[in-house]
A tleap script that builds the chain and sets N, CA, C and O, in Angstrom:
source leaprc.protein.ff14SB
mol = sequence {
  NMET ASP GLY PRO LYS SER THR PRO THR PRO
  TRP ASP LYS ILE ALA LEU GLN ILE GLN GLU
  ALA SER HIE ALA SER GLY LEU SER ARG SER
  LYS LEU TYR GLU LEU ILE ALA GLU ARG LYS
  LEU LEU SER ILE LYS ALA ALA GLY ARG ARG
  LEU ILE LEU ARG SER ASP LEU GLU ALA TYR
  LEU VAL SER CYS ARG ASP ALA CGLY
}
set mol.1.N position { -46.529 99.853 94.190 }
set mol.1.CA position { -44.919 99.646 94.735 }
set mol.1.C position { -44.999 98.580 95.378 }
set mol.1.O position { -45.730 98.011 96.190 }
set mol.2.N position { -43.593 98.376 94.533 }
set mol.2.CA position { -43.208 96.658 95.868 }
set mol.2.C position { -42.372 97.292 97.306 }
set mol.2.O position { -41.560 98.200 97.488 }
set mol.3.N position { -42.986 96.380 98.097 }
set mol.3.CA position { -42.786 96.694 98.985 }
set mol.3.C position { -41.147 96.621 99.365 }
set mol.3.O position { -40.249 96.400 98.552 }
set mol.4.N position { -40.997 96.846 100.699 }
set mol.4.CA position { -38.698 96.510 100.700 }
set mol.4.C position { -39.246 95.181 100.605 }
set mol.4.O position { -40.301 94.721 101.040 }
set mol.5.N position { -37.824 94.392 99.604 }
set mol.5.CA position { -36.952 93.518 99.015 }
set mol.5.C position { -36.473 92.569 100.276 }
set mol.5.O position { -35.371 92.916 100.700 }
set mol.6.N position { -37.199 91.173 101.137 }
set mol.6.CA position { -35.380 90.732 101.268 }
set mol.6.C position { -34.388 90.143 101.801 }
set mol.6.O position { -34.997 89.083 101.942 }
set mol.7.N position { -33.824 90.017 102.036 }
set mol.7.CA position { -32.190 89.672 101.358 }
set mol.7.C position { -32.216 87.994 101.493 }
set mol.7.O position { -32.247 87.416 102.579 }
set mol.8.N position { -32.198 87.304 100.148 }
set mol.8.CA position { -31.761 86.523 100.380 }
set mol.8.C position { -31.441 85.803 101.650 }
set mol.8.O position { -30.760 86.363 102.510 }
set mol.9.N position { -31.961 84.422 101.836 }
set mol.9.CA position { -30.909 83.194 101.851 }
set mol.9.C position { -29.707 82.156 101.508 }
set mol.9.O position { -29.136 82.527 100.482 }
set mol.10.N position { -29.355 81.411 101.849 }
set mol.10.CA position { -28.644 80.445 101.158 }
set mol.10.C position { -29.854 79.270 100.335 }
set mol.10.O position { -29.887 78.711 99.239 }
set mol.11.N position { -30.612 79.295 101.367 }
set mol.11.CA position { -31.718 78.392 100.258 }
set mol.11.C position { -32.769 79.341 99.024 }
set mol.11.O position { -33.789 79.098 98.378 }
set mol.12.N position { -32.097 80.168 99.133 }
set mol.12.CA position { -33.391 80.959 98.236 }
set mol.12.C position { -32.416 80.636 96.626 }
set mol.12.O position { -33.066 80.781 95.591 }
set mol.13.N position { -31.244 80.308 96.519 }
set mol.13.CA position { -30.151 80.177 96.129 }
set mol.13.C position { -30.278 79.275 94.452 }
set mol.13.O position { -31.447 78.894 94.389 }
set mol.14.N position { -29.869 79.038 93.758 }
set mol.14.CA position { -29.879 77.511 93.232 }
set mol.14.C position { -28.374 76.988 93.909 }
set mol.14.O position { -28.179 75.945 94.532 }
set mol.15.N position { -27.359 78.095 93.565 }
set mol.15.CA position { -26.080 77.654 93.826 }
set mol.15.C position { -25.548 78.393 94.812 }
set mol.15.O position { -25.496 79.599 94.567 }
set mol.16.N position { -24.964 77.890 96.290 }
set mol.16.CA position { -24.122 78.301 96.844 }
set mol.16.C position { -22.879 78.310 96.716 }
set mol.16.O position { -22.171 77.405 96.273 }
set mol.17.N position { -22.506 79.562 97.185 }
set mol.17.CA position { -20.670 79.611 97.184 }
set mol.17.C position { -20.170 78.722 98.571 }
set mol.17.O position { -21.103 78.575 99.361 }
set mol.18.N position { -19.400 78.355 98.836 }
set mol.18.CA position { -18.697 77.787 99.745 }
set mol.18.C position { -18.780 78.278 100.686 }
set mol.18.O position { -19.207 77.405 101.441 }
set mol.19.N position { -18.620 79.414 101.381 }
set mol.19.CA position { -19.497 80.166 102.931 }
set mol.19.C position { -20.695 79.747 102.854 }
set mol.19.O position { -21.175 79.309 103.899 }
set mol.20.N position { -21.367 79.748 101.879 }
set mol.20.CA position { -22.919 79.651 101.800 }
set mol.20.C position { -23.625 78.527 102.203 }
set mol.20.O position { -24.645 78.533 102.892 }
set mol.21.N position { -22.819 77.182 101.571 }
set mol.21.CA position { -22.967 76.028 101.836 }
set mol.21.C position { -22.598 75.489 103.364 }
set mol.21.O position { -22.829 74.389 103.867 }
set mol.22.N position { -21.864 76.795 103.986 }
set mol.22.CA position { -20.831 76.397 105.149 }
set mol.22.C position { -22.189 76.192 105.945 }
set mol.22.O position { -22.555 75.232 106.623 }
set mol.23.N position { -23.040 77.807 105.553 }
set mol.23.CA position { -22.772 78.300 106.782 }
set mol.23.C position { -24.934 77.801 107.105 }
set mol.23.O position { -25.747 77.855 108.028 }
set mol.24.N position { -24.897 77.421 105.815 }
set mol.24.CA position { -26.399 76.659 105.835 }
set mol.24.C position { -26.282 75.254 106.109 }
set mol.24.O position { -27.130 75.029 106.972 }
set mol.25.N position { -25.768 74.353 105.870 }
set mol.25.CA position { -25.377 73.080 106.686 }
set mol.25.C position { -25.060 72.751 108.229 }
set mol.25.O position { -25.355 72.061 109.205 }
set mol.26.N position { -24.063 73.979 107.602 }
set mol.26.CA position { -23.318 73.609 109.306 }
set mol.26.C position { -21.698 72.807 109.380 }
set mol.26.O position { -21.164 72.688 110.483 }
set mol.27.N position { -20.976 72.269 108.070 }
set mol.27.CA position { -20.208 72.122 108.004 }
set mol.27.C position { -19.343 73.027 107.626 }
set mol.27.O position { -19.541 73.908 106.790 }
set mol.28.N position { -18.107 72.771 108.398 }
set mol.28.CA position { -16.720 73.807 107.958 }
set mol.28.C position { -16.635 73.817 106.374 }
set mol.28.O position { -17.126 73.183 105.441 }
set mol.29.N position { -15.648 74.997 106.584 }
set mol.29.CA position { -15.629 74.830 105.255 }
set mol.29.C position { -14.398 73.979 104.807 }
set mol.29.O position { -14.602 73.467 103.706 }
set mol.30.N position { -13.593 73.783 105.161 }
set mol.30.CA position { -12.818 72.660 105.404 }
set mol.30.C position { -12.942 71.350 104.760 }
set mol.30.O position { -12.430 70.763 103.807 }
set mol.31.N position { -13.949 71.096 105.784 }
set mol.31.CA position { -14.893 69.681 105.738 }
set mol.31.C position { -16.064 69.382 104.101 }
set mol.31.O position { -16.753 68.426 103.746 }
set mol.32.N position { -15.801 70.634 103.545 }
set mol.32.CA position { -16.246 70.958 102.148 }
set mol.32.C position { -16.099 70.481 101.581 }
set mol.32.O position { -16.712 69.621 100.948 }
set mol.33.N position { -14.867 71.023 101.602 }
set mol.33.CA position { -13.501 71.057 100.245 }
set mol.33.C position { -12.934 69.826 100.408 }
set mol.33.O position { -12.512 69.339 99.359 }
set mol.34.N position { -12.744 68.952 101.723 }
set mol.34.CA position { -12.724 67.217 102.027 }
set mol.34.C position { -13.597 66.480 100.839 }
set mol.34.O position { -12.966 65.848 99.992 }
set mol.35.N position { -14.923 66.542 100.761 }
set mol.35.CA position { -15.876 66.199 100.650 }
set mol.35.C position { -15.960 65.922 99.318 }
set mol.35.O position { -16.432 64.830 99.001 }
set mol.36.N position { -15.404 67.100 98.002 }
set mol.36.CA position { -15.323 67.887 97.271 }
set mol.36.C position { -14.466 67.512 96.427 }
set mol.36.O position { -14.523 67.682 95.209 }
set mol.37.N position { -12.847 66.486 97.610 }
set mol.37.CA position { -11.951 66.288 96.639 }
set mol.37.C position { -12.043 64.908 96.740 }
set mol.37.O position { -11.747 64.141 95.824 }
set mol.38.N position { -12.500 64.533 97.979 }
set mol.38.CA position { -13.307 62.860 97.751 }
set mol.38.C position { -14.141 62.534 96.344 }
set mol.38.O position { -14.012 61.650 95.497 }
set mol.39.N position { -14.883 63.444 96.463 }
set mol.39.CA position { -16.174 62.951 94.853 }
set mol.39.C position { -17.295 62.858 95.319 }
set mol.39.O position { -18.268 62.596 94.613 }
set mol.40.N position { -17.388 63.124 97.039 }
set mol.40.CA position { -18.562 62.284 97.623 }
set mol.40.C position { -19.272 64.028 97.107 }
set mol.40.O position { -20.348 63.955 96.513 }
set mol.41.N position { -18.812 65.187 97.285 }
set mol.41.CA position { -19.927 66.517 97.326 }
set mol.41.C position { -19.843 66.709 95.691 }
set mol.41.O position { -18.822 66.339 95.111 }
set mol.42.N position { -20.702 67.168 95.119 }
set mol.42.CA position { -20.533 67.662 93.938 }
set mol.42.C position { -20.192 69.726 94.078 }
set mol.42.O position { -20.542 70.517 94.953 }
set mol.43.N position { -19.565 69.895 93.068 }
set mol.43.CA position { -19.474 71.266 92.803 }
set mol.43.C position { -18.845 71.602 91.516 }
set mol.43.O position { -18.214 70.854 90.769 }
set mol.44.N position { -19.042 72.501 91.419 }
set mol.44.CA position { -18.894 73.327 89.821 }
set mol.44.C position { -18.106 74.317 90.201 }
set mol.44.O position { -18.201 74.780 91.338 }
set mol.45.N position { -17.145 74.820 89.229 }
set mol.45.CA position { -16.444 75.703 88.639 }
set mol.45.C position { -17.422 76.939 87.505 }
set mol.45.O position { -17.627 76.739 86.308 }
set mol.46.N position { -17.989 78.424 88.458 }
set mol.46.CA position { -18.200 78.887 87.330 }
set mol.46.C position { -18.021 80.645 88.090 }
set mol.46.O position { -18.280 81.189 89.164 }
set mol.47.N position { -17.338 81.068 86.576 }
set mol.47.CA position { -17.061 82.849 86.995 }
set mol.47.C position { -16.105 82.571 88.469 }
set mol.47.O position { -16.351 82.997 89.597 }
set mol.48.N position { -14.942 81.706 88.016 }
set mol.48.CA position { -14.107 81.410 88.463 }
set mol.48.C position { -14.245 81.519 90.072 }
set mol.48.O position { -13.225 81.727 90.730 }
set mol.49.N position { -15.414 81.390 90.664 }
set mol.49.CA position { -16.235 80.784 91.392 }
set mol.49.C position { -16.091 79.218 91.831 }
set mol.49.O position { -16.465 78.621 90.821 }
set mol.50.N position { -15.735 78.219 92.837 }
set mol.50.CA position { -16.522 76.994 93.323 }
set mol.50.C position { -17.828 77.141 93.886 }
set mol.50.O position { -17.919 77.738 94.959 }
set mol.51.N position { -19.203 76.536 93.144 }
set mol.51.CA position { -20.284 76.967 93.726 }
set mol.51.C position { -20.727 75.414 93.995 }
set mol.51.O position { -20.311 74.455 93.346 }
set mol.52.N position { -21.575 75.366 94.989 }
set mol.52.CA position { -22.060 74.213 94.982 }
set mol.52.C position { -23.823 73.671 95.384 }
set mol.52.O position { -24.595 73.722 96.342 }
set mol.53.N position { -23.806 73.267 94.266 }
set mol.53.CA position { -25.823 73.484 93.619 }
set mol.53.C position { -26.738 72.974 95.061 }
set mol.53.O position { -26.565 71.994 95.786 }
set mol.54.N position { -27.405 73.697 95.100 }
set mol.54.CA position { -28.086 73.548 96.811 }
set mol.54.C position { -28.534 72.108 96.141 }
set mol.54.O position { -27.778 71.343 96.739 }
set mol.55.N position { -29.105 71.512 95.494 }
set mol.55.CA position { -29.806 70.134 95.265 }
set mol.55.C position { -28.576 69.163 95.972 }
set mol.55.O position { -28.450 68.412 96.939 }
set mol.56.N position { -27.734 69.703 94.805 }
set mol.56.CA position { -26.867 68.933 95.478 }
set mol.56.C position { -25.797 68.650 96.951 }
set mol.56.O position { -25.065 67.713 97.268 }
set mol.57.N position { -26.111 69.830 97.540 }
set mol.57.CA position { -25.528 69.593 99.580 }
set mol.57.C position { -26.911 69.167 99.456 }
set mol.57.O position { -26.897 68.178 98.723 }
set mol.58.N position { -28.407 69.503 99.912 }
set mol.58.CA position { -29.554 68.665 100.821 }
set mol.58.C position { -29.413 67.281 99.792 }
set mol.58.O position { -29.936 66.385 100.454 }
set mol.59.N position { -29.021 66.784 98.682 }
set mol.59.CA position { -28.923 65.250 98.643 }
set mol.59.C position { -27.823 64.902 99.179 }
set mol.59.O position { -27.842 63.747 99.603 }
set mol.60.N position { -26.805 65.497 99.331 }
set mol.60.CA position { -25.466 64.939 100.810 }
set mol.60.C position { -26.167 64.573 101.964 }
set mol.60.O position { -26.308 63.513 102.575 }
set mol.61.N position { -26.561 65.694 102.106 }
set mol.61.CA position { -27.116 65.966 103.914 }
set mol.61.C position { -27.992 64.509 104.187 }
set mol.61.O position { -28.159 63.823 105.196 }
set mol.62.N position { -28.440 64.398 102.834 }
set mol.62.CA position { -29.564 62.888 103.083 }
set mol.62.C position { -29.315 61.442 103.316 }
set mol.62.O position { -29.782 60.477 103.920 }
set mol.63.N position { -28.182 61.842 102.402 }
set mol.63.CA position { -27.404 60.677 102.144 }
set mol.63.C position { -26.744 59.811 103.575 }
set mol.63.O position { -26.585 58.645 103.938 }
set mol.64.N position { -26.402 61.701 104.276 }
set mol.64.CA position { -25.953 61.221 105.967 }
set mol.64.C position { -26.947 60.245 106.947 }
set mol.64.O position { -27.031 59.318 107.752 }
set mol.65.N position { -27.598 61.265 106.171 }
set mol.65.CA position { -28.873 60.578 107.410 }
set mol.65.C position { -29.335 59.728 106.524 }
set mol.65.O position { -30.323 59.444 107.201 }
set mol.66.N position { -29.470 59.037 105.522 }
set mol.66.CA position { -29.333 57.513 105.160 }
set mol.66.C position { -28.660 56.742 105.951 }
set mol.66.O position { -29.003 55.903 106.783 }
set mol.67.N position { -27.445 57.211 105.513 }
set mol.67.CA position { -26.122 55.964 106.168 }
set mol.67.C position { -26.280 56.172 107.417 }
set mol.67.O position { -26.139 55.020 107.826 }
set mol.68.N position { -26.481 56.835 108.384 }
set mol.68.CA position { -26.775 56.844 109.932 }
set mol.68.C position { -27.531 56.227 110.665 }
set mol.68.O position { -27.540 56.455 111.875 }
savepdb mol mol.pdb
quit
């Protein structure tokens, strides 16, 4: 018998909705949209939703560390 399933965190997912990416990164939703518009952060549109691949969000955050 399986035990109770835990609620997945944003870091358990391959792709994050904007709100999840905001929560996971500490960046505001508007900042994420700004970064997407500036093509500094990649995103995809799937099934009518704007998604950010977790790996792209991590890569962007690492690039901020390297630039600072």
